[in-house]
N, C-alpha and C positions, 0 to 999 in steps of 0.2 A: 588555747590552753588545753592540754591533754587531761582527760578525765581519768585520774589515777584510780578511782574506784572501779572503773570499767577494766582497766589494765590488771588490777588486783584480782578481779573475778576471773579473768582469763587465766592468770597465773595459778589461782587456786584450783580451777577446774583441771588445768594441765597437770598440776601436782597430784591430783586425785586419779588421773588417768593412768593407772599402773600398768595396763596392758598395751599402751600406745605403741611401743617399739615392737613387741612381740606380734601384735595384730598387723602392723605395717609389713612385717616379714611374711606373715601368713597370706595377706592380700597379694604381695609381690610373687609369692610362690604359686598361688592360684592363677595369676596372670600368666606366669611362665608355663605352667602346666597346660593351660588353654592354648597358648601359642604353639607348644610342642605337638598338640593334637590337631593343629591347623584350625583352631577355633578363633573366634572373635570376642572382643570385650564390648559389652553393652552397658551404658551408664545412664541412670535416670534420677531425677529429682524434681521438686517443685519450688517455685519462687527463687530464693537465694541458692537453694540446692540445685536448681536447674542450671543456673549460671555456673555453679561449681562442676556440674556434670559436663558441660561444654568445655570448661577449662581443663578438667582432668582428662577428657578424651583427647584434647589437643596435646597435653603434656605427654600422654602415653604414645602418641604417634611420633613424638620427637625423641623418644628414648633411643640412644645410640647403640646400646649393647645387644638389643634384640628387636626384631621387627614385629610390631604389634598392630594388628588391625582393630581399631577401636572406633565406636560410634556412639554419640550421645543421642539417646532417644528423644531428647529435648531440642535438638538442633533444627529440625525442619518445621517451622511454624505453619506451613501449609498443611502438612500431614497432621500435626497436632490439632489444628482447628477443624479440619475435615473430620477426623476421627471423633473429636468431641461433639461435633454437630451431628454427624450421621449415626453415631452410636451413643456414647456418653463419655464424659470426661474421665470417669474411673477406668476406662479401657484404653486410654491413649498410648500407654506403654505396652500393655499385654497384647494388643492386636499387632503392634509392630514386631514384638518378639515371636508371636505365633506365626507370622508370615516369614520372618527372616532368621530367627534363632534356631540353633541346633544344640544337641547334647554336649558337644565339645566346647561350647561357648561359656562365657562367664558373665553374669549380671552383677553390676555394682550399683546398689541402690543407696541414695543419699537422702536422709530425711531427719530433720530435727525432732519431729514428734514420733516418727515410726508408725504413725496411724493413718497416713494418707491412703485413701482407697485405691488410687492408681498404682501406688508403690506395692501395696498388699497384693493386688491382682497380678502385677508383673512378677512378684516373687512366687505366687501360686502357679503361674504359668511356667516359670522356670523349673519349678519342682516337677510339674507334670511332664515336661519334655526331657527331664534328666539333666538340665543345665545346673551347674553350680552357681551359688550366689553368695555375695558378701555385702553386708549392709553397714553403712556408716551412719550411726544414729545418735540422737541426743535424748534428753528428758527420760532416761532410763530404758529407752529402746522401743517401747510400745509393742504393738502386734507384730511389726516387722522382725523383731528380735526372734520370735518363735518361728517365723516363716523362712528365715535365712539359714543357709548352711553354716555360715560364719558371720561374725559381726564385731565391729568396734563400737562400743557403747559408752557414751559420755553421760554420766549421771548429773547432768545439768538441771537446773530448776526449770520447770515447765514455763514456757514463754520467754526464756532468756536466750533469744535467737542469736543476737550479735556474738557473744562469746562462744556459743555452740558452733556457729558457722565458722568463726575464726579458727577454732581448734580442728574442725573437720577439714578445713583448707590446709592446715598444717599437716594433718594426718595424710592427706592425699599427696602433698608435696614430699613428705617423708617416704611414702611408698614409692614414688617415682625415683627418689634418690637411691633407695635400696635396689631397685631394678638396674640403675646405672652402675652401681658399685659392685653388687654381689652376683649378678646374673649375666650369663653369656649364652648365645644360641648354640 
């Protein structure tokens, strides 16, 4: 049986997300701008957001209207565990960006809390090298909101991960759709 209370929470949060469509267009435009500058898209997140990062990176590489070079900083478990072991977990994304990122690139950070140290450090590194950033956030945005150039913030209740992640997934799929419909190389 479907938990209708859960579905209602998702619907309520979505109804409150007044900037959903506008922010999806902003993210799509940032992606297109990076592509035009021969840049790459980097995506990062933890837990469910890590899975979403991998999914979004895959979706972007399949866009038919423009050729997008996209990499999930979460995809290589050998790199992540080596970086976490040899340095520290808070640096698993920033070290990868430091080694491979350029000013023409775009960082897309996905975080329900907006307070994960590895996300914050990745955003700080992006700012240092002049890379644009867009964060997909929940729980009011956390610290990542201030570190990002742009963000979609869902004002979900702290700890309400399921609905937050569902809407983040919808937001990323909507962004891909904007790229397919509105943009051409």
